[in-house]
N, C-alpha and C positions, 0 to 999 in steps of 0.2 A: 504494497500501498504505500503511497504517496501521498507525503503533507509540504504543502509549493508555497512560497509568502515568507516572507519575513516573522511578522510576527504568529505566524502561524507554526515555523521551524520553532523558535524561544520562545515557546507556551508548551511543545511538544518537551522539548528539552528538557522543563523542569518536573516534569509528570514519573520520572525513572522508568519511562518504556523502554524496552529493547527499539534500539535504532540500527539497523545493518548496515548504513554510509549515509552521508551527508553531498550533494554535490553542491559546491558552489564556483559562482562565477570568478573567472581569473580577475583582479583588478591590473589598471593601467599602472600602479606601484608596485605590483608584484605579491603583495600581499591587502587580503580584504580590510575595508575602510569600514565604518562607521557601523551599524548592526549586524554586515555579513561579520564584521573583528568580531563583535559581543558570540555568535553562532558559532564562529571557528573555537575560540577561547575556550566555551565549553564545551563544544566537541572531543578538543582536548584533552580537559580534564576528566572529562566520563571517556577515555578511551575507543571515542567513536572514530571510524574510518572517514575522511574527510577526502575527498576529490573536489581539485580545482578544475575545472573543463572553461572551454568556450563558451560562450552565449549560445551559440548554435546547437551547442550539445542539449544546452535545459530544455532549451525552442523544441527539440526533437522530444526532449521527456515528458514535457509540460503536455496535463492534460486539462488543465483550467486556462492557459496561454497565461498568466499572470504570477507567474514562478517569483518575479521581482530578485536572481540572482542567487535561489535557493530550492534545492529540492531533498527532502530525507525520507530514506527510504525502510518502513515499517512492515508488519506482520501488518495483518487484515486487523480492524475496528474490532477490538473485542467488548461485545456488550455484553451487559449484565442483569443477573436475574431480577427481578420483580420484587423476592424479599429483602436481595442485598439493598434495593432503594427504599424496603418502607423501613429499612432496619437501621440506615445514615441518617434517623435525622441531626441536621447541625443545630437545632433552633430547641431552647426548652419549652419553648411557647408552643409548640408543635410540629409534626410533620409537614412538608412543603413539596408536591410531587406537578410536573405537568403532564398532561395527557394530552397528544395531537390524535388528530384524527384525520384523515384525509390530507394529509399535507403532501401536497407532491413537488413543492417546485425546491426547490435547493437554498433557493436566497433565503425563503422563510423560513426554512428547516435553520440553514445556520443561524440566521438573525434570532429565533426563537432559540436555541441552546447558548447564545450569548447570552439575552436575555433572563433565562431563569438561570445560568450562573451566577450574575452579578446581583441579582434578586435572592441569590441565597437558596435559591430551589435543592432538594435532596437527588432530585433523578427525573430523566424526562422518559415518555415510554412512548416510543412510536407504533405501527402496526406494521407485521410481514409483510401483510398486500395491501393496497391501496394508499401507500407512502413512501416518500424519500428514507433513502436510506442513509448512512451516513457515510459519505465518501468525502474523496478530499477536496474537492469544494464548498462540502458541507462546512468540515473542519476549517477553510481557508476563512468561508465567508463569516466565519465566526469567530475569527479571529484569535484564535487556540481556546477559544472555550472548553471545544468538546473535548479536549485532552482534559478537561480538567470536573467533567461533570460526567455522571453517571447513568447512563441509555442503558433501558431493558429493550427489548422488540418483542412484540408478543403475536399471540397466533387469531386472539379476541379480545378486540379492548370491551364488550360488553362484561366480559367474564373480569376483564381485568378492573371495573369498574366495581363489578360486584365483591371483589377479595379486598379492594382500597375499604369500602361499606364494612365489612367483615373485619378488617383491623380498623376500625374509629375513624376512619376517614370521613369528613364531608366532601362531597362527589359535586362539581357544579360547573355547570356546561354556560361556557361563555357566546353567547345567540339572541336576536335581536327578540322582543317580544317577551322577557325576560321583567324580574324584576331589577329594582334600581342597585347598582355594584357598591354604590357609597353608603348605602343603609345599611351592607351584609359587614358581622364584628371581624371573621374571619378568627374565630379562639377554635384550639386545638388542631386537629391534622386535616390540613388542607389540599385536595388536590384541584385543579384547574383543567377543564378539556376548551381545546381551543380546535375549529374545523377549519377544512379546506377552505381554499382561496372562492369557490364558485360553490357548492355545497355545504359549507359550515356543518356541525355537527349533526350527526345522522338521527334523525329518529326517533330508532328504537333505542338508542344511546343516551338523548335526552331525556326519555321517558325513564332510563333506570337512575337517572340523576336526583340527586337529594333537592337540585334548584338550578333552574335556570338565569343568569345573571346578566343586566344586556349593560350598557356603557350609554348614557345620555347625548347621544349627538345633537348638534346645534347646526350644524351647517346641511346645505341641499343634496349631500352626496348620502345614502343608505348604508354604508359598511365600512369599514376598517380595513386598513391590510393586516391578516390573522397575527402577523408577528410586533405589529404597533397594540393592536388590541391585548396582545398578551402584555407588552411591555406597561399599558396603564391597568391591569387588573391587576399581575403581579405587582408593581409597585405601590396598588392601593393593600393588597394581605402588608406586604412591608410596613406603610406606613400605620396599620392600625398595629401591627404587633408592636410597631416603636412608642406607641403613643399608651 
């Protein structure tokens, strides 16, 4: 698996994951400069093999076309079990898990992982079918947040909702037509479900949720981008817990 981009590789180096090698673009001065120098220094500390190559080699290896002069090669992305995420509560005020229902756009998934990590979520759950997996592009778009976030990939999202409820979680669907999100106190264990760009949260999944919550919109457009909606909701959870 390839991780591309300076920030993404820097974050990868912090995780302790097994990195086979790193390709670095040859600098004009013969040594890497700026953030590439930081990457090189960290790789040497960890005894990771570094190869200096021409830009055309990186261009050929790149899948995103945005390598920024560095590509790291690792084993395939390692998903976690749902039980591991449930057990990994970061806050004394309760667990916080994000579920993705039909997020197919890699940019949205990468942004969701970044939001979830910044908001202190314990993990993110994605479906095995009907949604984007964690790829090199997702990792790059997440600005390395994917390397710090536990991600579970499940066969049935509805069963996952039931499992969370049995473990004491309140499960909320973020969808139009629900209750005002700002009236919810978000105490205890929380799971937020964000739906796909076109379909939203599926009907059967919404029916299994404890509540449907909506963000009040003031303009003429009737919906928010999935990652933006999650950002607003996740930081409302953070705000309520801090207060």
